[in-house]
C-alpha positions as CSV (number, residue, x, y, z in Angstrom):
1,M,12.0,-27.5,-110.5
2,E,13.6,-27.1,-107.1
3,K,14.9,-23.7,-106.0
4,R,18.3,-23.7,-104.6
5,R,19.1,-21.6,-101.5
6,L,22.4,-20.0,-101.0
7,P,23.7,-21.0,-97.6
8,G,23.9,-18.4,-95.0
9,K,22.5,-15.5,-97.1
10,T,18.9,-15.6,-95.7
11,A,20.1,-15.9,-92.1
12,Q,22.5,-13.0,-92.7
13,Y,19.8,-10.7,-94.1
14,A,17.3,-11.7,-91.3
15,G,19.9,-10.9,-88.7
16,L,20.6,-7.5,-90.3
17,T,16.9,-6.7,-90.5
18,G,16.4,-7.5,-86.8
19,V,19.3,-5.2,-85.8
20,V,17.9,-2.3,-87.8
21,L,14.4,-2.7,-86.2
22,I,15.8,-2.8,-82.7
23,A,17.9,0.3,-83.4
24,L,14.8,2.3,-84.7
25,L,12.5,1.2,-81.9
26,S,14.8,1.7,-79.0
27,P,14.0,4.7,-76.6
28,A,17.4,6.1,-77.0
29,A,17.0,6.3,-80.7
30,Q,13.6,7.8,-80.5
31,A,14.8,10.4,-78.0
32,A,17.7,11.3,-80.3
33,V,15.4,11.7,-83.3
34,G,13.0,13.9,-81.2
35,Q,15.7,16.2,-80.1
36,V,17.0,16.6,-83.6
37,D,13.9,17.1,-85.7
38,G,11.4,18.4,-83.1
39,E,8.6,16.1,-84.3
40,H,8.1,14.3,-81.0
41,G,6.4,15.4,-77.7
42,V,5.0,14.0,-74.5
43,L,1.6,14.1,-72.9
44,R,1.8,13.9,-69.1
45,V,-1.7,12.8,-67.9
46,S,-2.8,12.6,-64.3
47,G,-6.1,12.3,-62.5
48,A,-7.9,10.3,-59.8
49,L,-10.6,7.7,-59.8
50,T,-12.8,8.2,-56.7
51,E,-15.7,6.3,-55.2
52,S,-18.9,8.1,-56.0
53,A,-22.0,7.5,-53.8
54,C,-24.6,9.0,-56.2
55,R,-25.1,11.6,-58.8
56,L,-28.0,14.0,-59.1
57,E,-30.0,13.7,-62.3
58,M,-29.6,16.9,-64.4
59,T,-33.4,17.5,-64.5
60,S,-33.4,17.5,-60.7
61,A,-30.5,19.9,-60.4
62,D,-32.3,23.0,-61.8
63,Q,-36.1,23.0,-61.3
64,S,-38.9,25.6,-61.4
65,V,-41.7,25.0,-59.0
66,D,-45.1,26.6,-59.5
67,L,-47.1,26.9,-56.3
68,G,-50.1,28.4,-58.1
69,E,-52.4,30.9,-56.4
70,V,-53.4,31.0,-52.8
71,G,-56.0,33.5,-51.6
72,T,-55.4,35.7,-48.6
73,G,-58.5,34.2,-47.1
74,R,-56.6,31.0,-46.5
75,L,-53.8,32.8,-44.6
76,L,-55.7,34.7,-42.0
77,R,-53.7,33.6,-38.9
78,T,-50.0,33.1,-38.3
79,G,-49.2,29.5,-39.2
80,D,-52.0,29.1,-41.7
81,R,-50.8,27.2,-44.8
82,G,-51.7,26.9,-48.5
83,T,-51.5,23.8,-50.6
84,A,-48.2,21.9,-50.5
85,V,-46.5,21.1,-53.8
86,A,-44.2,18.1,-54.1
87,V,-40.7,18.4,-55.5
88,T,-38.8,15.3,-56.6
89,L,-35.0,14.9,-56.6
90,R,-33.8,12.0,-58.6
91,L,-30.4,10.3,-57.8
92,Q,-28.6,7.9,-60.2
93,D,-25.9,5.3,-59.9
94,C,-26.0,4.9,-56.1
95,L,-23.4,2.3,-55.1
96,R,-23.8,-0.3,-52.4
97,S,-22.0,0.9,-49.3
98,A,-22.3,1.2,-45.6
99,A,-24.0,4.1,-43.8
100,N,-23.2,5.5,-40.4
101,N,-24.8,9.0,-40.2
102,R,-26.0,11.0,-37.2
103,D,-28.6,13.8,-37.4
104,R,-28.5,17.1,-35.6
105,Q,-30.0,15.4,-32.4
106,G,-27.4,12.7,-32.5
107,N,-29.7,9.9,-33.7
108,L,-27.9,7.3,-35.8
109,T,-28.9,6.1,-39.3
110,W,-27.0,2.9,-39.9
111,S,-26.9,0.2,-42.6
112,P,-24.3,-2.3,-43.6
113,N,-25.2,-2.1,-47.3
114,Q,-27.2,1.0,-48.0
115,P,-25.7,4.5,-48.5
116,A,-27.2,7.4,-46.8
117,V,-27.5,11.0,-47.9
118,S,-28.3,14.3,-46.1
119,L,-29.5,17.4,-47.9
120,T,-28.9,21.0,-46.8
121,F,-31.2,23.6,-48.3
122,T,-30.1,27.2,-48.2
123,G,-31.6,30.6,-49.2
124,V,-32.8,33.9,-47.7
125,Q,-34.7,33.3,-44.6
126,D,-38.0,35.1,-43.8
127,E,-37.4,38.0,-41.4
128,N,-40.4,37.1,-39.2
129,N,-39.8,33.4,-39.1
130,P,-36.3,32.0,-39.9
131,Q,-37.8,28.5,-40.2
132,L,-39.2,29.7,-43.6
133,F,-37.6,30.8,-46.8
134,M,-38.4,34.4,-47.9
135,A,-41.0,34.9,-50.6
136,R,-39.9,38.1,-52.4
137,G,-42.7,40.3,-53.6
138,V,-45.3,39.7,-50.9
139,G,-45.7,40.4,-47.3
140,G,-46.9,38.2,-44.4
141,M,-46.0,34.9,-46.1
142,G,-43.0,32.7,-46.3
143,L,-42.3,29.2,-47.7
144,R,-42.0,26.1,-45.6
145,L,-40.0,23.1,-46.8
146,T,-40.6,19.6,-45.4
147,D,-39.3,16.2,-46.3
148,A,-41.3,13.1,-47.4
149,A,-42.2,12.4,-43.8
150,R,-43.4,16.0,-43.4
151,H,-40.6,16.9,-41.0
152,D,-39.6,20.5,-41.2
153,V,-36.4,21.3,-43.2
154,V,-34.6,24.2,-41.5
155,P,-32.8,26.6,-43.9
156,G,-29.0,26.1,-43.6
157,L,-29.1,23.0,-41.5
158,S,-28.4,19.5,-42.6
159,G,-31.6,17.4,-42.9
160,Q,-32.4,13.9,-41.6
161,P,-30.1,11.3,-43.2
162,Q,-32.0,9.1,-45.7
163,L,-31.1,5.6,-46.6
164,L,-30.8,4.9,-50.4
165,T,-31.1,1.7,-52.3
166,P,-28.3,0.8,-54.8
167,G,-29.2,2.1,-58.2
168,N,-31.7,4.9,-58.7
169,N,-33.6,6.8,-56.0
170,E,-36.2,9.5,-55.7
171,L,-36.3,11.9,-52.7
172,T,-39.5,13.9,-52.2
173,Y,-39.9,17.2,-50.5
174,Y,-42.8,19.6,-50.1
175,I,-43.0,23.4,-50.4
176,V,-46.0,25.2,-48.9
177,P,-46.9,28.9,-48.4
178,E,-47.3,29.8,-44.7
179,R,-48.5,32.9,-43.0
180,T,-46.1,34.8,-40.9
181,G,-46.7,37.6,-38.3
182,A,-46.1,40.4,-40.8
183,P,-49.1,42.2,-42.4
184,L,-50.4,40.5,-45.5
185,Q,-49.5,42.1,-48.8
186,A,-50.7,40.3,-52.0
187,G,-48.7,40.0,-55.2
188,A,-46.5,37.7,-57.3
189,Y,-43.6,36.2,-55.4
190,L,-40.3,34.5,-56.1
191,A,-37.8,32.5,-54.0
192,H,-34.5,30.8,-54.7
193,V,-33.6,27.7,-52.7
194,N,-30.3,26.0,-53.2
195,F,-29.5,22.5,-51.9
196,R,-26.4,20.4,-51.4
197,L,-26.1,16.6,-51.0
198,S,-23.8,15.2,-48.4
199,Y,-22.6,11.6,-47.9
200,E,-20.8,10.4,-44.8
């Protein structure tokens, strides 16, 4: 049995429905409702997306380094050293970028597609040798820091720029006890060394 349609009724209701939806969804209608019943608000969100060269792995950001024991017999003369201990700093998510860095002597480290990083280590310097970090609790001994190539790292000064490969990287440094000109005084010692990464 065929259903009969009343002419014009469906179109009339469809048109009315469309008008109601438009009225409810219009910004002016929403604003009016919000002002009346107080159920609407606004979140204003801002920020910035920046280009990041690398990030330091969390296990590298806070490390404890045990140099073990060194006998005073190994540190008889100024400049005598104990056993060096390696410290590894792990970098993650290094992006491919150009490097154009100069060290303290003006030497250029350059690459068209490898980023470079310089590290600055800071801490209390030894009173008798400012090239060393102070070891609190002992006398006549400080701590020398060197990079992977065994170049000295001077406290407070930016180190040699190092080229990185895109992805993950490891930077190795060495800490070694060294005799200073002060009288030897044995004991347990402690030092705090901070470091900062710099990209240019």
